[in-house]
C-alpha positions as a Markdown table, in Angstrom:
| # | Residue | x | y | z |
|---|---|---|---|---|
| 1 | Unk | 136.0 | 82.3 | 84.1 |
| 2 | Unk | 133.5 | 79.4 | 84.5 |
| 3 | Unk | 130.1 | 80.2 | 83.1 |
| 4 | Unk | 128.3 | 78.9 | 86.1 |
| 5 | Unk | 129.9 | 81.5 | 88.4 |
| 6 | Unk | 129.3 | 84.5 | 86.3 |
| 7 | Unk | 125.7 | 85.0 | 87.1 |
| 8 | Unk | 125.9 | 84.8 | 90.9 |
| 9 | Unk | 129.0 | 87.1 | 91.0 |
| 10 | Unk | 127.3 | 89.7 | 88.7 |
| 11 | Unk | 124.1 | 89.5 | 90.8 |
| 12 | Unk | 126.1 | 90.0 | 94.0 |
| 13 | Unk | 128.0 | 92.9 | 92.5 |
| 14 | Unk | 124.8 | 94.6 | 91.2 |
| 15 | Unk | 123.1 | 94.3 | 94.5 |
| 16 | Unk | 126.2 | 95.6 | 96.3 |
| 17 | Unk | 126.5 | 98.5 | 93.9 |
| 18 | Unk | 122.9 | 99.6 | 94.3 |
| 19 | Unk | 123.1 | 99.4 | 98.1 |
| 20 | Unk | 126.4 | 101.3 | 98.1 |
| 21 | Unk | 125.0 | 104.1 | 95.9 |
| 22 | Unk | 121.9 | 104.4 | 98.0 |
| 23 | Unk | 123.7 | 104.8 | 101.3 |
| 24 | Unk | 126.5 | 107.0 | 100.0 |
| 25 | Unk | 124.0 | 109.3 | 98.2 |
| 26 | Unk | 121.8 | 109.5 | 101.3 |
| 27 | Unk | 124.9 | 110.3 | 103.5 |
| 28 | Unk | 126.0 | 113.1 | 101.1 |
| 29 | Unk | 122.5 | 114.6 | 101.0 |
| 30 | Unk | 122.2 | 114.6 | 104.7 |
| 31 | Unk | 125.6 | 116.2 | 105.1 |
| 32 | Unk | 124.7 | 118.9 | 102.7 |
| 33 | Unk | 121.5 | 119.6 | 104.5 |
| 34 | Unk | 123.3 | 119.8 | 107.9 |
| 35 | Unk | 125.9 | 122.2 | 106.4 |
| 36 | Unk | 123.1 | 124.5 | 105.3 |
| 37 | Unk | 121.8 | 124.5 | 108.8 |
| 38 | Unk | 118.8 | 122.1 | 108.6 |
| 39 | Unk | 117.6 | 120.6 | 111.9 |
| 40 | Unk | 118.6 | 117.0 | 112.5 |
| 41 | Unk | 115.0 | 116.1 | 113.4 |
| 42 | Unk | 114.0 | 116.0 | 109.7 |
| 43 | Unk | 115.9 | 112.7 | 109.4 |
| 44 | Unk | 113.7 | 111.0 | 112.0 |
| 45 | Unk | 110.7 | 109.2 | 110.7 |
| 46 | Unk | 107.3 | 110.3 | 111.8 |
| 47 | Unk | 104.3 | 108.1 | 111.9 |
| 48 | Unk | 104.5 | 104.4 | 111.1 |
| 49 | Unk | 107.8 | 102.9 | 110.1 |
| 50 | Unk | 108.3 | 101.2 | 106.8 |
| 51 | Unk | 108.8 | 97.9 | 108.5 |
| 52 | Unk | 105.4 | 98.0 | 110.2 |
| 53 | Unk | 103.7 | 98.6 | 106.9 |
| 54 | Unk | 105.6 | 95.8 | 105.1 |
| 55 | Unk | 105.0 | 93.3 | 108.0 |
| 56 | Unk | 101.3 | 94.2 | 108.0 |
| 57 | Unk | 101.0 | 93.7 | 104.2 |
| 58 | Unk | 103.0 | 90.5 | 104.3 |
| 59 | Unk | 101.0 | 89.0 | 107.1 |
| 60 | Unk | 97.7 | 89.8 | 105.3 |
| 61 | Unk | 99.1 | 88.5 | 102.0 |
| 62 | Unk | 100.0 | 85.1 | 103.6 |
| 63 | Unk | 96.7 | 84.9 | 105.3 |
| 64 | Unk | 95.0 | 85.7 | 102.0 |
| 65 | Unk | 96.9 | 82.9 | 100.3 |
| 66 | Unk | 96.0 | 80.5 | 103.0 |
| 67 | Unk | 92.3 | 81.5 | 102.8 |
| 68 | Unk | 92.5 | 81.1 | 99.0 |
| 69 | Unk | 93.9 | 77.6 | 99.2 |
| 70 | Unk | 91.3 | 76.7 | 101.9 |
| 71 | Unk | 88.4 | 78.1 | 99.9 |
| 72 | Unk | 89.6 | 76.5 | 96.7 |
| 73 | Unk | 89.7 | 73.1 | 98.5 |
| 74 | Unk | 86.2 | 73.6 | 99.7 |
| 75 | Unk | 84.9 | 74.6 | 96.3 |
| 76 | Unk | 86.7 | 71.8 | 94.6 |
| 77 | Unk | 85.4 | 69.3 | 97.0 |
| 78 | Unk | 81.7 | 70.4 | 97.1 |
| 79 | Unk | 81.2 | 71.6 | 93.5 |
| 80 | Unk | 82.0 | 70.3 | 90.0 |
| 81 | Unk | 84.3 | 73.2 | 89.2 |
| 82 | Unk | 87.6 | 72.4 | 87.6 |
| 83 | Unk | 90.2 | 72.2 | 90.3 |
| 84 | Unk | 93.1 | 73.1 | 88.0 |
| 85 | Unk | 91.7 | 76.5 | 87.3 |
| 86 | Unk | 90.1 | 77.0 | 90.7 |
| 87 | Unk | 93.2 | 76.9 | 92.9 |
| 88 | Unk | 95.2 | 79.7 | 91.1 |
| 89 | Unk | 92.0 | 81.8 | 90.7 |
| 90 | Unk | 91.1 | 81.6 | 94.4 |
| 91 | Unk | 94.7 | 82.2 | 95.6 |
| 92 | Unk | 95.1 | 85.3 | 93.5 |
| 93 | Unk | 91.6 | 86.5 | 94.4 |
| 94 | Unk | 92.1 | 86.2 | 98.1 |
| 95 | Unk | 95.7 | 87.5 | 97.9 |
| 96 | Unk | 94.4 | 90.6 | 96.1 |
| 97 | Unk | 91.6 | 91.1 | 98.6 |
| 98 | Unk | 94.0 | 90.8 | 101.5 |
| 99 | Unk | 96.4 | 93.4 | 99.9 |
| 100 | Unk | 93.5 | 95.7 | 99.3 |
| 101 | Unk | 92.6 | 95.4 | 103.0 |
| 102 | Unk | 96.3 | 96.0 | 103.9 |
| 103 | Unk | 96.2 | 99.2 | 101.8 |
| 104 | Unk | 93.1 | 100.4 | 103.6 |
| 105 | Unk | 94.6 | 99.5 | 107.0 |
| 106 | Unk | 97.8 | 101.3 | 106.2 |
| 107 | Unk | 95.9 | 104.4 | 105.1 |
| 108 | Unk | 94.0 | 104.4 | 108.4 |
| 109 | Unk | 97.3 | 104.0 | 110.4 |
| 110 | Unk | 98.6 | 107.2 | 108.9 |
| 111 | Unk | 95.7 | 109.2 | 110.1 |
């Protein structure tokens, strides 16, 4: 087998195996609960869905990265700070702050 194809094929097989195991295990667990007489309403999600939380955090992360780039540009233009160190520092700082805000907003959504 060609060496260039081994990595993509093994990556695909690994991802497929993980997804297959996740869904088959979840299905078996649900069937076992139903056989024991559990109500089907326990499978419905209550509160905020996982997608809402992910979208909120991703939106805030990208806004934080944009704010970090913008603030680094302003600081590099109007101060004598080193721009090579300023850009990564401001991007990570603003991204971290935005993820912290996203965590607080997610906690308030659950209440």
